[in-house]
N, C-alpha and C positions, 0 to 999 in steps of 0.2 A: 378603370384600368387600372395595371399598376403601372403608377410614376414613373417606376425607372426601368420599366419594361422597353427593350431595345437599347440602352444604354451602356454603355461601355469606355472604360480606359480608356482611353487614345492618347498618354502621353508618349513621348522623344527622351530615353536615357541622355541624360549630360555626362560627358565628359570632362570631368572636370578640370583638366588641362588644358581644358582649349575654353570655356565658359563656365563663370556663376553660374550658381545652386538656384539665382534667382533673380531680377531685376532689379536695376539699381533705380530709386524713385527722382523725381525731377527736383524736389528739394535740394538734393545735393549734387547737382550736374556743376552747379559753378565754382567750388572749392575741390572741386576735385580735379585736380592741373595734374596730376599726375598716373592718373585711371591711362589702363589701358587694356587692350584690344578683348580681354573676359568680362566686360563691362557688358548686359547688357539693356539698355534704357527701356523705362516702364514704354513708351510711346512707338518704340519699334514694331508694330506688329510684326513686322516681316519676319524679324531678329525672334521675336519670339517664340512664334509658326514654328518655326528650324530650330530652335533650338528646343524645350520645351514641349511644343506639343499640343493638340488642342482638349480644351475640356470637355468630354464628354455630352457635360449635360447644358451651357452655354452657346456651345461651337467657337467661340472664344478661344485665343491664345492664351498657354499658362503663360501667369509669372512668376515659377519658381517650376521645382524638379515637381510632377505631381502636385500639382497645386494651383489653383482660380482664387484669385483675390476674393472675387463681387461673392460668386455660388456661394465660399467657405464662411464670407463674412455671414452672413443670411444665416448659414446655420449656427452660429455663434453668439449670432442677435437673438434668435430664437428659443438659445439654451439663456440667457441673462438673468434669469426670473428666477432659475430652479437654482443659483447660489448666489451665497455674498459672503465676505472676508467680516461685516462690521465695520466696514469702512469707508466712508459715501469715497475719499478719493482715491481709498486705492481698489475697489470697486470701479470707479472711471474711469481708470489707471492702466488697468488690465482689459476693459471692456477696448477701448481704444488701440489696445497692443493687435487683438485680438480684428478689432474690424479691419485695421489696414495693414493687417499680413500677408506679406508676398508668397510665403514656404512656411513649413513648418518653424524652422530654426527660430523666425520673427513675430510666435505669440508667445502672452505669457498668459500663465493659470491663479488660479485662487487654489493653495492645494492643503487641504485640512490639515494639522500636522498631525492627525490619528493616522493619514491616511502609508507614514512612515516609520519601518517595523526599525528593531538594530539600530538605533541614536547613538554614534559613540562620538564623544570627546575627543578632537584632534591635535588642535594647536590652539594660543591665541596667533593673530596677527596685530598688525600696527594698530586697527581701528576697532576690531571685537576679535566673537570668536567664529573657530572653523571646527564642524564635526558632520561624522557620516552618518546615511542612513540609508535604507534600502528603500524604492518606491516602485514594487511590486506592478501596479495601475501603469506608473509608463506616462510618454508623454505622444501626443496627438503624432502622426507620421501624414496621415494622409487622408483623402475620404474615400472611401470603397462603392465609386457608385453602381456597380453592379449589387452589392450588397446593403446599400444605403446605411452606412456606418461610418466609423470611427473607426481607423485602423489607426491602433498602442502597441509601441516597444515599450513590454515592461523593460526599467532599466536596473540591473543589481543594486549599484549605488548612484546616491550623490551626494553634494555635497551642503552643505547646510551653513549661508556664512548669515551671522549678525554683526549687526553694528549697535556698539555702544548707544548704553541711552536708545534706542531704536524704538521705544515701547508709542511713543509718542510719532508717527510717522515724519521721516525728516526730508528736507528738499535732496538733502547730501545722497541721504538713500534711493530714492527717487530717481536723481540724475547718478547713478550709477548704473542703473537697471535701464536708464534711456539709451546711456553710449552702447550697452547690449545690444541694442535695439536696432539703432542709428548705422553699424558699422556690422561690414559683411564679415561670418563667424568662421568659415572654412578653418581657421589658424589663431583663433580669440575662443577663448570659452564660451558657451551658450549657458545663459539664464534659462529655464523651462518659466520659472516661476514666481511665485512671493508665497512665505505662512508662514504663522505665528505660534513662536511657545507659550502653548497656556500656561504658561508657570510662571516663568519673568514678561512676560507681556511683548520680548521682543520680535520684534520682523523681523526675516529670514529672507536671504535670498536662495531658493536652490539651483545650483549650479552645475553643472557634469563637476565628475566624479574622477582624480587622475590620480591611480593607485600608486602609482612609483614616484610621488610627492614633489617637487621642485626640481630643476634643473642641477643646482649646482647639489645638493644632497648625493644626487644621482649619478653626477661624473667622481662625489669623494667617496660612495662604494662600489662602483663598478666599474669596468675597462671598458673603453668606447675607443676604437678606431679613428686615425684621422677621417675615414672617407665618410663613416654614419655621421660624425659630426657637422662634415662641412653641409652635407644632408640635413640637418637640423637648426642651423644656421640657414642655411636657407629659406624652410620655413620661417621660424621666426621672422625675417625679415620678410615674405607673403607676408605677417601677421602685421606688423606695423604699414607696409605699404596701406593696405587695406582702411588699418584706422586714420592715415595719415589722408586716403583716398575722401573717408568721410566730411574730409574740414576738422578733424581733432589732434591731441597727443597725449600720448599715455601720461606722463608725468614721474611716472611713476619704474622705469623701465630697468631691469636689472634679472639676473639672471633666478633669485626668487622667487620671483612672480613668472616664471616659463613652468609651464607645469608640461609633466611624465603621463602618458593615458598609457590603458594596460597592454597598446600597440605601439609603446616606444615611440606615439610620434607626441611632440609638442604641443604646445597653445599659451597662448596670451594670459594672464590671469589677472583681478585684479584690476577692474578701471573704474574706481575707487578717486580718485584726482584727475581721470581722461575729461576735458575742457577742449570746446573749442577751439581752433592756434589761430594763435594772432598770426600777419604777414608782417610785419615793421619789428625791427626792432627798440624797443623804447623801452624807458623806465617804467618803472611803475614801485605802489605806492607798498615799501615789504618791509611787511610786520612781518616775516620771517616765510620758508617754505618749507612744505613735505618733504622727507625723501630719506634716501640713504646714502651719507656723502659722497662715498667715491667716485657713483655713476652719478654726480652732477655737475649740469654742464657750466664751468666759471662765470656764462652769463648768468647765468640764472641764480648764484650765490653772491652777484655784485647786484642784484635784484634788478636785474634786467626785463622782460618778460619772456614766459619759456617758450620755442617757437617749435617747429615742425625739426629743426638742425639740436635743435637741443636733445631732442630723444635719440640719435643719430651719436651725435656724442655718444650719451650712456650706453647705446649699441655697439659704437667699438670699447668701450670697457668690456663691454659680456663676450666679445667676440676673444679678446686676447686674456679673460678668465678660462674661458671655455676652453681655449686651447693648452694653454700654459699650464691648465687643473690648477691655478694658483689665484688664491681669493684675494682681492685687493687695496693695502694698505692693513693684513691683519695682524700686522705686529707693533701698527703706530697705536698713537687713541686720535677717533677721531674728531676733529676738534677745530680754532680760532688758525690753528698752524697749520693746520693739512689745510683746509681751501685758502689761507693766503699762499703755501705751495703749490695746489693745485691750478690757483691766479697766473704763478710766476713758472705754469709749464710740467710740473712734475706730472710724470704717468707711468703705473706699474712697468715697470718691468717687462720687456718680448722675452717669451720662452728661445731660449736658443737656436733649437731649430724649426722654427716656425716660416713656413715658405715664405718668397717675397712676395708672390701677388698677396698672400692673407697679409705682412708689416706692411706694404704700402693701401692698402685699404683699410686695415687697424689705426696708421698716421694721419690718411683721411679723416677718418670717423671723428677723430680728437682730436685735429686740428682748433685752435686758438678760437682761427678765423671763421664765427659763422659762415658764413661766404664759400670758402673750401670746402665746405662738408658734402658726401653726396648726400643726394635726396634717397627717400626712402623707392625706391624703383629704380635707382642706379644702383644700388646698394643690394638686392635683392639681381638684380640681370645681371654682375661682377658673383655673387657668389652662385648665380646657374652657371654660369662661365665656367669661372673652379670647377666647382662639383663635375661638370662633363668633361672640364679635360683632365682631368684626373681617374675618369670613369675605369681607366686601365693601365693607368701608369703605373711605370715598375718604380720610381724612387718613393709610391706609396708604405710599401713593407718597407725600406731602407727609413721611413722615417717610424713609423710604427715601432722596430726595431728600435730607433732612437731615445724615442716615450719608454719601453717598455725600460730598458735601461736606467732613463732618467727618473721614473718611478721607483723603483728599486735602490738608486743614489739618495733619493729625496729621502725616502722614505726610513734608509737605515739613518740620517745626516740629523733627520726631524723630528726625531721619540720624545724631544725633549720642546721643541717650541712648543706653544700651546698660544693663540690670540688672544691679542691684547684686552684687557676689561673692560677697555674704550672706544673697539673698534665695534660701531652698529653695524649691525647687516637688517633691522624692520626700521621700516619709514617711522620718521620722527621729527617733531618739529628742529629747525633749523636755521638760526639768528644771527648772523656776521657782519660785521661794520669795518667800513672802511676796511675794503679790499683795493690793490692793487688790479689796472689792469691786465684783462688778458695777456700774454705772447706763451708763441711755443720756445721750447727748448730748441737751442741751434740742431739737431739732429731730426725734429720733426719736416723733411720737409717730403714728400713723392718720388721727388725726383732723384734720391738716392737709391732709390731698391729699380730694377731691371723687371721689364715686364716677362717673369721669365719662372719656372714652377718648381728653383729650384729648391734641394731641401731644405737648407739653410741658409740664410743670410751671411755672406764673408765675416770673419770673428772682427775683424778688423773696424767694419760698418756695424755691427750686435754693439760689441763693446763701447765705438761710441752714440747708438740708439742713448744705450742701458743711462750710461753715463749723464749723457746731458736731460737725460731725464728724468732723474733723478738730483735736481736742483735743489740745492740752499733755500 
């Protein structure tokens, strides 16, 4: 008798606006203080049945969209004998991911290098090289119970990310991949597996490819209206919330690490410095930190433990950059003097026509006191609220007109302005001594702005904010 006879798929379609694509494992529950209603826990069988449906093979609730962890783990295990990376540690790492996978985005594969076509060098990041490649075979999406086979999705392009000197597999390399497995990936870039360059012997992560590049280059080369900007910021905040819900901090959060997919959807990338979050502000042995100086929170510059609130500070700088379309501190050296000024309250200028609700949110995010910054959940909720308010708001057209006028005037006046040669926007080692205690400039007060969506703050308020932000 055919073992799959009379069996069929009994999955439910998942509404991503209501629920996550897969369950959350109990080991992260104690850390997920910001978790919302979208999260479904492994032990909640009734909710799993309602959202994901029933496995047609074992008749148990699914662990994710069209996925049954126990049944698929058996299939993966049966196939262990058919592949090897040649490295015992990597084999065990990949095998464990397959046994634990609650969804197709949570498993890894060993992908032989010869499976890729048209490998092309793209760029160099802070810690390694990035290539694009075609992967005709593609990743597993689900098990087709009716035909007894894996269903794969051919992927036109993937990104191959190597780390410097990774021919001997490093803890840092595996830690970055672990972060991809531990974080909900709807707004975070997916890692498909690991491969190895046969020439250099460097190991490489196989990642989702975003053909439109990072968000900074995208806004510099494309005209983006106000409403799509808020939508993108909302998705980025959702991804940051997922990182924090997993009990982690990103630690290298800036627009250069936000990638734009072919469908114009933003994804958070580069989890190389991602690590478990600390719950307390405490001094650490500071031999330097890695990051991009304009986005690093003042408490981190001073050698304190990186907190979730430190990511929020970085996001405040990102919001202002994206809205203003002005790269922060591009005309000055990113050196010890800038670090001192940031601690003393220096912040980038706020664009003149920024709506008041956003001005209020930006200034809260980059407040010198970590306790005054919103959580990632509050940040997401506020951006969602602003997004909903402006859905058909007549002032958006006025705002867009002023953006266009500003672009024209800036383009004509800035033709001869170049980025300072010591303004560096890739991650590097930062080590500063004897920095002053962080303070706010006089204008960084959330009470200054009303809860409205007026297209611009008052001229006097605008001048006060930017004059006080540019402290000496």
